[in-house]
C-alpha positions as CSV (number, residue, x, y, z in Angstrom):
1,M,187.6,-267.4,111.5
2,Y,185.5,-265.0,113.7
3,K,183.6,-263.6,110.7
4,C,182.8,-267.0,109.3
5,F,182.1,-269.0,112.4
6,F,182.4,-267.5,115.9
7,K,180.4,-264.4,115.1
8,R,177.3,-266.6,114.4
9,L,177.9,-268.5,117.7
10,F,178.3,-265.2,119.5
11,D,175.0,-264.0,118.0
12,I,173.1,-267.1,119.1
13,I,174.4,-267.1,122.7
14,I,173.9,-263.4,123.4
15,S,170.5,-263.0,121.7
16,L,169.1,-266.1,123.5
17,M,170.4,-264.8,126.9
18,A,169.0,-261.3,126.1
19,L,165.6,-262.6,125.2
20,I,165.3,-264.6,128.4
21,C,166.5,-261.7,130.6
22,L,164.4,-259.1,128.8
23,S,161.2,-261.1,128.5
24,P,159.4,-259.2,131.3
25,I,160.2,-255.9,129.6
26,L,159.1,-257.2,126.2
27,L,155.8,-258.4,127.7
28,V,155.0,-255.1,129.4
29,V,156.0,-253.1,126.2
30,T,153.8,-255.3,124.1
31,I,150.7,-254.7,126.2
32,W,151.5,-251.0,126.5
33,L,151.8,-250.5,122.7
34,H,148.7,-252.6,122.1
35,F,146.6,-250.0,123.7
36,A,148.7,-246.9,122.7
37,N,148.5,-247.8,119.0
38,K,144.7,-247.6,118.9
39,G,144.2,-251.1,117.6
40,A,147.1,-251.1,115.1
41,G,148.9,-253.8,117.1
42,A,152.2,-253.9,119.0
43,F,154.5,-255.4,116.3
44,F,155.6,-254.2,113.0
45,L,156.7,-256.7,110.3
46,Q,158.3,-255.6,107.1
47,E,160.3,-257.2,104.3
48,R,163.9,-256.1,104.2
49,P,167.0,-257.3,102.3
50,G,169.5,-259.3,104.3
51,K,172.8,-260.9,103.5
52,D,173.3,-261.2,99.7
53,A,170.1,-259.1,99.5
54,K,167.9,-262.1,100.4
55,I,164.5,-260.9,101.6
56,F,163.3,-261.6,105.1
57,K,160.7,-260.1,107.5
58,I,162.1,-257.8,110.2
59,I,160.3,-257.7,113.5
60,K,160.1,-254.5,115.5
61,F,157.8,-252.9,118.1
62,K,155.2,-250.7,116.3
63,T,155.6,-247.1,117.5
64,M,153.0,-245.5,115.3
65,T,149.3,-245.7,114.7
66,D,147.7,-246.5,111.3
67,E,145.7,-243.3,111.3
68,R,144.9,-241.9,107.8
69,G,143.8,-238.6,106.4
70,T,140.6,-237.8,104.5
71,D,142.5,-238.8,101.3
72,G,143.0,-242.3,102.6
73,N,146.7,-242.0,102.9
74,L,148.7,-242.5,106.1
75,L,149.3,-239.3,108.1
76,P,152.9,-238.1,108.4
77,D,155.2,-240.0,110.8
78,E,155.4,-237.2,113.3
79,V,151.6,-237.2,113.6
80,R,151.2,-241.0,114.0
81,L,154.1,-241.4,116.4
82,T,152.5,-241.8,119.8
83,K,154.0,-240.6,123.1
84,V,154.6,-244.2,124.1
85,G,156.1,-244.9,120.7
86,K,158.4,-242.0,121.0
87,F,159.7,-243.3,124.3
88,V,160.1,-246.8,122.9
89,R,162.0,-245.5,119.9
90,S,164.2,-243.0,121.9
91,T,165.3,-245.9,124.1
92,S,165.8,-248.2,121.1
93,I,163.4,-250.7,122.8
94,D,161.6,-251.0,119.4
95,E,164.6,-252.9,118.1
96,L,164.6,-255.7,120.7
97,P,162.2,-258.0,118.8
98,Q,164.9,-258.3,116.2
99,L,166.7,-260.7,118.6
100,I,164.3,-263.3,117.1
101,N,165.6,-262.4,113.6
102,V,169.1,-263.0,115.0
103,L,168.2,-266.4,116.4
104,K,166.7,-267.3,113.0
105,G,169.9,-266.4,111.3
106,E,168.4,-263.6,109.3
107,M,170.3,-260.9,111.2
108,S,173.3,-260.5,113.4
109,L,173.7,-258.5,116.5
110,I,176.2,-256.3,114.7
111,G,176.1,-255.3,111.1
112,P,174.7,-252.7,108.6
113,R,171.0,-251.9,109.4
114,P,168.6,-253.7,107.0
115,L,166.9,-250.9,105.0
116,L,163.9,-250.8,102.7
117,I,163.7,-253.0,99.6
118,Q,163.0,-250.0,97.3
119,Y,166.5,-248.7,98.0
120,L,168.2,-251.7,96.4
121,P,168.3,-250.4,92.8
122,L,169.5,-247.0,94.1
123,Y,172.8,-248.2,95.6
124,S,176.1,-247.7,93.9
125,K,178.3,-250.8,93.3
126,E,180.3,-249.9,96.4
127,Q,177.2,-249.3,98.6
128,T,175.8,-252.7,97.6
129,R,178.7,-254.3,99.4
130,R,176.8,-253.6,102.7
131,H,174.9,-256.8,101.9
132,E,178.0,-259.0,102.0
133,V,177.3,-259.6,105.7
134,R,174.2,-260.2,107.8
135,P,172.4,-257.0,108.7
136,G,172.6,-256.0,112.4
137,I,170.4,-254.7,115.2
138,T,173.2,-252.1,115.6
139,G,176.3,-251.4,113.7
140,W,179.3,-249.2,112.9
141,A,177.1,-246.4,111.4
142,Q,174.8,-246.4,114.4
143,C,177.8,-245.7,116.6
144,H,179.0,-242.8,114.4
145,G,175.8,-240.7,113.9
146,R,172.9,-243.1,113.3
147,N,170.1,-241.0,111.9
148,A,172.0,-237.7,112.3
149,I,174.4,-238.3,109.4
150,T,173.7,-238.4,105.7
151,W,173.0,-241.6,103.7
152,T,176.3,-241.3,101.9
153,E,178.2,-241.1,105.2
154,K,176.2,-244.0,106.6
155,F,176.9,-246.3,103.6
156,K,180.6,-245.5,103.8
157,L,180.6,-246.6,107.4
158,D,178.6,-249.8,106.5
159,V,181.2,-250.8,103.9
160,W,184.0,-250.0,106.3
161,Y,182.5,-252.5,108.7
162,V,182.3,-255.2,106.0
163,D,186.0,-254.9,105.6
164,H,186.9,-254.6,109.3
165,C,184.6,-257.2,111.0
166,T,186.4,-258.5,114.0
167,F,185.5,-259.6,117.5
168,K,187.1,-256.4,119.0
169,T,185.2,-254.2,116.6
170,D,181.9,-255.9,117.5
171,V,182.6,-255.5,121.2
172,D,183.4,-251.8,120.8
173,I,180.2,-251.4,118.8
174,I,178.1,-253.0,121.6
175,F,179.5,-250.8,124.3
176,T,179.2,-247.6,122.2
177,T,175.6,-248.5,121.3
178,I,174.8,-249.0,125.0
179,K,176.3,-245.6,125.7
180,K,174.3,-243.9,122.9
181,V,171.1,-245.6,124.0
182,L,171.5,-244.3,127.5
183,Q,172.2,-240.8,126.2
184,R,169.3,-241.2,123.6
185,A,171.7,-239.7,121.0
186,D,171.2,-239.5,117.2
187,I,167.7,-240.8,117.3
188,S,166.4,-238.7,114.4
189,Q,167.6,-236.4,111.7
190,E,167.1,-232.7,112.2
191,G,163.6,-231.7,111.0
192,C,162.3,-235.3,110.8
193,A,160.6,-237.7,113.2
194,T,163.0,-240.4,112.1
195,M,165.2,-239.9,109.0
196,E,164.7,-238.6,105.5
197,G,164.2,-241.4,102.9
198,F,167.1,-242.4,100.6
199,N,166.7,-241.3,97.0
200,G,170.0,-242.3,95.6
201,H,171.7,-239.0,96.1
202,N,171.5,-237.8,99.8
């Protein structure tokens, strides 16, 4: 009953309250990033697969510039990541605009993170099960390593959540996420500004 009905109601109520309460912070961060990103804008929209792999556009605060090298390609993430962007990312503020995705029904507060479209053909049959529920702003994998664990470990945790989605689990994830955000834990993978891309093996 919770997974089929009350979870969506929970998402709507909490995300709406959060957007109202956090609106002053969202406004300040938007203006801050507008100038820090050197004209690249404050928001980042990208197509991601949601429930049943249906494509939607995720909304995030943009933490990098669009600076390119002499070859015309974007510079590495660690070069384009601004000081402001690093702070916004380390505090997970960059995820807050996704509350709009939650209200639209494209995402949930809790669920497997929506990843890149190009990863879809790389998943095993078991890993594909992560798309049986709406993707989340945070999730079971984010509470157990986030970007500091391997992709294989992350997908196992995602599938575990699909099979154990309860109100108690979601509440536990919310409180654990808050704790990790305050500690700024597991933000990036060792040696990377964010996390190494998934190639179907790691």
